[in-house]
N, C-alpha and C positions, 0 to 999 in steps of 0.2 A: 862185738864189744858193745855193751850197754851205755850209751852216752845220755841216756834220759836223765832230766833234773827232775828229782823227785819234789813235790809241792803240795800243799795241802790248802785247798780252796775254800773260803768262806762262801760257799753257796749261796747262803741264807741272805747275803747282800747282792747275789747278782741275779740277772734275769735269765732263765734257760730256756732255750727252745729245742724240743725234740721231734724230730720229723720221722714218723712211721708209727703205725698203729696196730702192728701185727707182733709175734712174739719178742722180736728183738726190742720193739718200742717199749713192750712191758719190760722185758729184762733191765734196759737202760732206766726207765722212769722207776723201778723198784730200787735200783743201786743208788739214785739220786735221792730217793725219799728215805732209804735204810740209813744214810750218813747226814742228811740234812733234811729233816722231814718239813720245815718251815719254808723250804726254798721256792720261789715264784717259777713255777713252769708252764710253759704252754707247750701243749703236744699237738701236732699238726697231722692229720691224715685224712684221705678219702674215706676210708674205714677203721674203726677202732674198735678192739676186742673188748668183748664184756668185761674181763679182769681188769683192764685198763679202766673203763668206766667206774668199776668198783672201787678200785686205788683211788681215784679221783674225787669219789664221794667222801672218802675217809680223809682227804686231805684238801681242805678249801683253798691253797694256794695253787692248786693243780687247775689249769683251764685246758679244756678240752675243745678242738676245731675242728669239725667233720669238714674237711676241706683239701684240694690239692696244693701242693708247694708253691708258693710264690715268692720273689725275693722280698716282697713287703712285709712277711713275717718276721724277717731279719732286724727289722726297725726296734730299737731301742733294746736289744738282745745283748749279753755280754759272752755268752757261750751256747754253741751249737752242738748237738749231738744227732746224728744222722742214722736211721736203720731201715730203710725201706727195702723192699726186695726189688728195684729196678737200679742197676748199677749206672745207667745214664741220668737219672735222678740224682743220684748219689752224688756223683761227679759235679752235676751243674751246681747242687747245693755247696759243695765244696769249692767251686770257682767263686759263686758269689759271696761266699763267707771270706776269702782271701781278698776279694775287693774291696771289702768293707773291714778288713782286718781283723776279723773275730776268729777266736780260735775254735776249731771244729774236731770232732771226732767222727769218723765214718767206720760204723761197725764192719768189721772184718776185712778192712781194707787200709792196712798200715801205712802204705805210700801216701792215701790221703788225708792221714790223720796227723794234727799238730800235739795232739796227746792222745795217751790211752787210758782207760778207764782201769784201775788195778784192782786185784783181789784185795780184800781188807779183813783184817783181823782187828776185832775190837774186844777189848776188855775193860770197862768203864772208861775212863779218859786216856787209856792206851790205845792207839790206833796204829796199826802196821799196814803199810801199804806193799802189795808184792807186785813185782813186774817181770815180764819174762821178755821185755821188749818187743810185743806183740807176737811173739812165735808161738806161744802155747798157754792160751788162757786156760785150759784144762789142767794144765801141770800147776799153774798158779792157784786155781781153785782147790786142788787137792791139797798143796802144801799149806794153804789156809787153814784147811780143815785139821791139819796136823797139828799147826802152831795152836789153833784154838782149843785142841784137846790136852796139849801138854802145858800150856799157861795156866795157873791157878786163877780161879776166880776171887782170890783174894788180892789181886794187884791192885783194885781200886784203894784198898786201905793202906797198903804201901805207898802208894802216889800221894794219899791225902797225908801220911805220916811225914814223908819227905818235903812235901810243901810246907807243912807247919814248920819244921826244922829251917827250911830255907828262908822263911821269913822272919826268923828270929836270929839268922846270922848277922853277926857285924864284921864291918872290915871290909875291903876292896873285893873286887870280883875274884882276883886270884885265890885271896884267903878263904873266900866263900867256897869257890871250887875245890879247894884243897880239902876241906872239912868235908863237903858232900862227896868228894870221892873216898875217903877215909871211911865215911860211914857206909858207903853201897859196895866197899870190896868184897863184902860176905857174898853179893850176888856173882861173883865169878865162877 
């Protein structure tokens, strides 16, 4: 049973630390920037892939630090994503995060995670997050591809139209909901 609580974070208002400069670090940094390109991210690793350097060059809010992890990197951070290839380092970072009450995601180690990064479908302002409770990121990715293909590109126009209607509606909350439900019945 999936008891995860879905949440959308305003990452651009948070300080994010990514530990790991290999393929997983690249994957996590790419996911963060694809959803919130102005996020302040510090990425720390003793070695950092060239692709990460290229991505950081395109995003001035990304700071790269060529160094080994130390707990001092957690200072003034709100969220931590770990993707090193050393399980003992990953566990140490997770323990340090717990001691500071920081939310942490440790790649490919669900039992060390406070949250999972979901597979995301984006069509304009519509964003759908897909979770498999950490069981199969590959399935989530494939399901995302299916949704991206079947959802029309005109969804943004629909959302904009519904917002205009919503802004013009009068009455209390229930009256507005009843009217919006009536208008959107055709979407069933």
